C-alpha positions, -999 to +999 in steps of 0.1 A: -287+436-916-266+466-923-230+467-913-238+493-886-266+472-872-243+442-871-216+462-853-242+475-827-256+440-821-221+426-817-213+453-792-245+446-772-239+408-774-203+413-762-213+429-728-204+406-699-195+409-663-159+417-654-148+413-618-110+416-620-096+450-627-062+467-634-054+494-609-055+521-636-080+549-628-110+554-650-103+585-671-125+615-664-139+617-700-152+581-696-168+590-662-184+621-678-199+600-706-211+573-682-228+600-661-244+615-692-258+581-700-272+580-664-288+614-669-305+603-701-315+568-691-352+561-694-375+555-665-412+547-659-432+579-665-398+597-668-397+599-630-359+595-630-360+579-595-323+575-593-291+591-582-256+578-582-228+580-557-194+576-573-168+559-551-130+559-559-116+559-524-099+525-520-109+521-483-145+529-491-145+504-520-131+477-496-157+486-470-185+482-496-170+450-508-171+435-473-208+442-467-233+414-469-243+406-504-225+398-537-201+427-542-167+415-533-154+426-567-157+463-556-126+459-536-104+456-567-122+482-588-109+517-593-145+531-595-179+521-583-213+536-591-237+530-562-273+534-573-296+553-550-332+548-558-361+571-546-380+541-532-414+556-539-427+530-563-408+497-556-419+477-587-412+505-612-381+516-594-368+480-595-373+479-633-357+513-637-327+502-615-321+473-638-323+495-669-299+520-654-275+492-644-273+478-679-269+512-695-240+521-671-223+488-681-228+496-718-214+531-714-184+517-696-179+491-723-180+518-750-148+531-734-131+497-732-140+494-695-153+463-678-180+463-651-201+441-629-233+445-609-228+440-572-258+434-550-261+444-513-285+424-491-293+418-455-275+445-434-255+456-464-279+483-478-282+501-444-244+499-438-238+514-473-263+542-465-244+551-433-210+548-450-220+570-479-243+595-460-273+584-481-307+594-467-324+565-448-356+567-469-337+558-501-332+523-515-296+511-519-288+477-531-268+479-564-232+489-568-215+486-601-177+481-603-160+498-632-124+496-645-101+482-671-102+444-671-071+424-662-057+403-691-072+372-675-106+388-672-104+401-708-098+366-721-127+349-704-158+342-725-193+333-714-212+303-724-248+307-735-277+283-739-289+276-774-317+298-786-340+268-790-338+262-752-349+298-743-372+310-771-408+300-775-431+310-804-466+321-796-470+298-766-446+284-740-433+250-751-432+258-788-395+260-795-380+286-818-372+272-852 
């Protein structure tokens, strides 16, 4: 493996969810780069079924964080990217939404920013649409918090299962190795 490839793999491997943020704003050049990554993210048949609502207003972030789902970390983030999906092809749009989420997180990480995917469920998506003036026919369920991690959050490391417990060769049940 080349040194460049090793550095890229280490960067990708180092991505993790950060849910505690310093109050510092996200610099505009970082926001611009993140949005450029959004624009160039791949999608099924290049349909680009996504739009993004950026939220920096503290009251709006707290309101989103209080909605039903798993997005409480939005309350402490200086920036959130709410993904708005076209909702025309649910299976493909779901896959594209996941791809887009990960790419936003990677673009944030390239700027030394932390991020975490938040999920709205139950009444949360409809409440978010009303709060953010999103058309009712769109799908809203993902909101990504973005900001500089607190010292505590930056120190945390994730545990991972050994490869032998998750990789199978040729058929399920044939461990890697």
